[in-house]
C-alpha positions in Angstrom: 17.3 29.6 -29.8 13.5 29.5 -30.3 13.2 26.3 -28.4 15.1 27.8 -25.5 12.7 30.8 -25.4 9.7 28.5 -25.6 11.0 26.4 -22.8 11.7 29.5 -20.7 8.2 30.8 -21.4 6.7 27.4 -20.4 8.6 27.4 -17.1 7.4 30.9 -16.4 3.8 29.9 -17.1 4.1 26.8 -15.0 5.5 28.8 -12.1 2.7 31.4 -12.3 0.1 28.6 -12.5 1.5 26.9 -9.3 1.5 30.3 -7.5 -2.2 30.8 -8.4 -3.1 27.3 -7.4 -1.4 27.7 -4.1 -3.5 30.8 -3.4 -6.6 28.9 -4.1 -5.8 25.7 -2.4 -6.7 26.5 1.2 -7.1 23.8 3.7 -8.8 23.7 7.1 -5.9 25.1 8.9 -6.0 28.2 6.8 -9.6 28.6 7.6 -9.0 28.0 11.3 -6.3 30.6 11.4 -8.9 33.2 10.1 -11.7 32.2 12.5 -12.5 35.0 14.8 -13.7 33.1 17.9 -13.1 29.7 19.4 -16.8 28.7 18.8 -16.5 29.4 15.1 -16.7 26.1 13.3 -13.7 27.0 11.2 -11.6 27.0 14.3 -11.9 23.2 14.9 -10.2 20.4 13.1 -12.4 18.3 10.9 -14.5 15.7 12.7 -15.6 12.2 11.7 -19.1 10.9 12.2 -18.4 10.0 15.8 -17.4 13.6 16.6 -13.7 12.7 17.0 -11.0 14.9 15.3 -10.2 13.3 12.0 -7.7 13.9 9.2 -9.4 11.6 6.7 -10.3 8.0 6.1 -8.2 5.5 8.1 -6.7 2.5 6.3 
């Protein structure tokens, strides 16, 4: 019985931690959605060194 309660508490703690992490884990799309104007740098996709839109390092 005690193991079941402990497991239930651990699951609840894990769920709560994931919800908090999701609130903190904002990506560039979230920032762009909040940008007020088109010239706001947050409204654009990330750019590479050449100025082209980029989603990260290409393999």
